[in-house]
C-alpha positions as CSV (number, residue, x, y, z in Angstrom):
1,M,0.1,0.3,-0.1
2,G,2.6,2.4,0.8
3,Q,4.3,1.8,-2.5
4,L,1.4,2.9,-4.1
5,I,0.8,6.1,-2.7
6,L,4.5,6.7,-3.4
7,A,3.8,6.1,-6.7
8,G,1.1,7.8,-7.0
9,L,3.2,11.2,-5.5
10,A,6.0,10.5,-7.9
11,I,3.2,10.8,-11.1
12,I,1.8,13.8,-9.3
13,A,5.4,15.3,-8.9
14,L,6.2,14.4,-12.4
15,K,3.1,16.3,-13.6
16,L,4.1,19.3,-11.8
17,I,7.7,19.5,-13.1
18,W,6.0,18.6,-16.6
19,D,3.5,21.9,-16.0
20,V,6.3,24.2,-15.0
21,Y,8.5,22.9,-18.3
22,Q,5.6,23.4,-20.2
23,D,4.9,27.2,-18.6
24,Y,8.7,28.1,-19.2
25,Q,8.9,27.1,-23.0
26,N,5.8,29.0,-23.7
27,K,7.1,32.1,-21.8
28,N,10.4,32.0,-23.8
29,R,8.0,31.5,-27.0
30,N,6.3,34.6,-26.1
31,K,9.6,36.4,-25.4
32,T,10.8,35.9,-29.0
33,K,7.7,36.7,-31.0
34,K,7.9,40.3,-29.0
35,G,10.2,42.8,-30.7
36,Q,10.3,44.5,-34.1
37,V,8.5,43.0,-36.9
38,I,10.4,42.2,-40.1
39,D,8.8,42.5,-43.2
40,L,9.5,40.0,-45.7
41,S,6.7,40.4,-48.1
42,E,9.7,41.2,-51.0
43,A,11.7,38.4,-50.3
44,W,10.2,35.9,-52.7
45,I,10.5,38.6,-55.6
46,D,13.0,37.9,-58.3
47,M,14.9,41.3,-58.8
48,D,16.2,40.2,-62.4
49,N,13.1,39.1,-63.8
50,L,10.1,41.7,-63.2
51,P,7.3,41.6,-65.0
52,Y,6.7,45.2,-65.6
53,Q,6.4,47.3,-68.7
54,K,5.8,50.9,-69.7
55,K,2.1,51.8,-70.7
56,D,1.8,53.7,-73.9
57,S,0.5,56.4,-72.2
58,L,-1.0,57.2,-68.4
59,L,-4.4,58.6,-70.0
60,S,-6.9,56.5,-72.3
61,R,-7.6,58.3,-75.5
62,T,-10.5,59.8,-74.2
63,E,-9.3,61.5,-71.1
64,L,-6.4,62.5,-72.9
65,T,-8.5,64.4,-75.2
66,L,-10.4,65.9,-72.4
67,F,-7.0,66.9,-70.9
68,H,-6.1,68.8,-74.1
69,L,-9.0,70.6,-74.0
70,L,-8.8,71.5,-70.3
71,K,-5.2,72.5,-70.9
72,D,-5.7,74.1,-73.7
73,T,-8.8,76.3,-72.3
74,I,-7.1,77.8,-69.3
75,D,-4.4,80.3,-68.8
76,P,-1.1,78.5,-68.5
77,E,0.5,81.7,-66.8
78,K,-1.9,81.1,-64.0
79,F,-3.1,77.6,-64.2
80,V,-2.1,74.0,-64.5
81,V,-3.8,70.8,-65.1
82,L,-2.9,67.6,-63.6
83,P,-4.5,64.1,-64.2
84,K,-5.4,61.2,-61.9
85,V,-4.3,62.9,-58.6
86,R,-5.0,61.2,-55.4
87,L,-7.6,62.7,-52.7
88,E,-4.9,62.4,-50.1
89,D,-2.4,64.7,-51.9
90,I,-5.2,67.4,-52.1
91,M,-7.4,67.2,-48.8
92,S,-6.8,65.5,-45.6
93,S,-8.8,63.9,-42.5
94,S,-9.4,65.9,-39.8
95,P,-7.5,64.0,-37.2
96,N,-10.4,64.2,-34.6
97,A,-13.0,62.8,-36.9
98,H,-14.4,59.3,-35.6
99,N,-12.8,56.7,-37.4
100,A,-9.9,59.1,-38.8
101,E,-7.7,56.4,-40.0
102,E,-10.4,54.6,-42.0
103,H,-11.5,58.2,-43.7
104,L,-7.7,59.0,-44.4
105,Y,-7.2,54.9,-46.0
106,R,-10.3,55.9,-48.3
107,L,-8.1,59.1,-49.2
108,K,-5.6,57.1,-50.1
109,E,-7.1,54.6,-52.5
110,R,-8.8,57.3,-54.9
111,S,-7.9,59.5,-57.5
112,V,-9.9,62.6,-59.0
113,D,-9.6,62.5,-63.1
114,F,-8.1,65.9,-63.4
115,L,-7.1,68.7,-60.9
116,I,-6.5,72.4,-62.0
117,C,-4.1,74.2,-59.6
118,S,-3.1,77.8,-59.5
119,L,0.2,78.5,-60.4
120,P,2.7,79.1,-59.1
121,D,1.5,77.4,-55.4
122,L,-0.1,74.7,-57.2
123,K,-3.0,75.3,-54.8
124,P,-6.2,73.5,-55.8
125,Q,-8.7,75.4,-57.5
126,L,-11.1,72.5,-59.5
127,V,-11.7,69.1,-59.7
128,V,-12.4,67.9,-63.1
129,F,-14.8,64.4,-63.6
130,S,-15.2,62.5,-66.6
131,E,-18.0,61.2,-67.0
132,G,-19.6,58.4,-69.7
133,T,-20.5,54.7,-69.9
134,D,-18.0,54.0,-66.7
135,S,-18.5,51.0,-64.8
136,K,-20.6,51.0,-61.4
137,K,-17.6,50.8,-59.7
138,K,-16.0,54.1,-60.6
139,Q,-19.8,55.7,-60.6
140,L,-19.4,54.8,-56.9
141,S,-16.0,56.3,-56.4
142,D,-16.8,59.3,-58.2
143,R,-19.7,59.6,-56.1
144,F,-17.6,59.4,-52.7
145,N,-14.9,61.4,-54.4
146,K,-17.4,64.3,-55.3
147,K,-19.0,64.3,-52.0
148,A,-14.9,64.5,-50.5
149,S,-14.4,67.3,-52.5
150,E,-17.2,69.2,-51.7
151,E,-16.8,68.7,-48.3
152,A,-12.9,69.5,-48.5
153,G,-14.2,73.3,-50.4
154,I,-13.0,72.4,-53.5
155,P,-15.4,73.4,-56.6
156,I,-16.1,70.2,-59.1
157,M,-17.1,70.2,-62.5
158,S,-18.5,67.0,-64.3
159,L,-18.1,66.5,-68.3
160,N,-19.5,63.9,-70.3
161,I,-17.0,62.5,-72.5
162,A,-19.5,61.6,-75.1
163,S,-20.4,65.1,-75.2
164,L,-17.9,67.5,-74.4
165,P,-18.4,71.2,-74.9
166,S,-16.8,73.7,-77.1
167,P,-13.4,75.4,-76.0
168,S,-15.4,78.3,-75.7
169,E,-18.3,76.8,-73.3
170,L,-15.8,75.3,-71.3
171,A,-13.8,78.4,-70.9
172,Q,-17.6,80.2,-69.7
173,N,-17.9,77.2,-67.3
174,L,-14.4,77.5,-66.2
175,M,-14.4,81.3,-65.4
176,K,-17.9,80.6,-63.3
177,M,-16.1,78.1,-61.4
178,G,-13.4,81.1,-60.6
179,V,-10.5,79.3,-63.5
180,N,-10.0,82.1,-65.8
């Protein structure tokens, strides 16, 4: 009977020692996980064989047509037309806003079709959206972009790619928007 009690105590002692050992191992594993995170996301890339190629143009043919129409209509001494400008580059999110980081992320991922800035300070004066037979996704994105531009105090103008105004009509519309 005494041997049975001793065997039971030995098993309990071994179990306690095993549990202490496991706790020690887990603490050491957790310690090694803490610290600086190293980004290995590009470790797999073969830098000698990247699959990139230059596009023929920054803009599509229709966007290029609108770009030249805008560029030729504005006074190049006072204004410049910039294509595909990210919202983050022309506006910011209030740091006190609810979900400020989410609002900032939305600005990073979206861009306006064209931005007209005054010279020499490149102050944003007018956001120009090209509309036409766009996808639903672009229409939803443009809806957000327009609302954000309005909230930031940047006037907006929408131009239908399918029926662009004449240079004189565009000049009048730009003058109404403060770009002359």
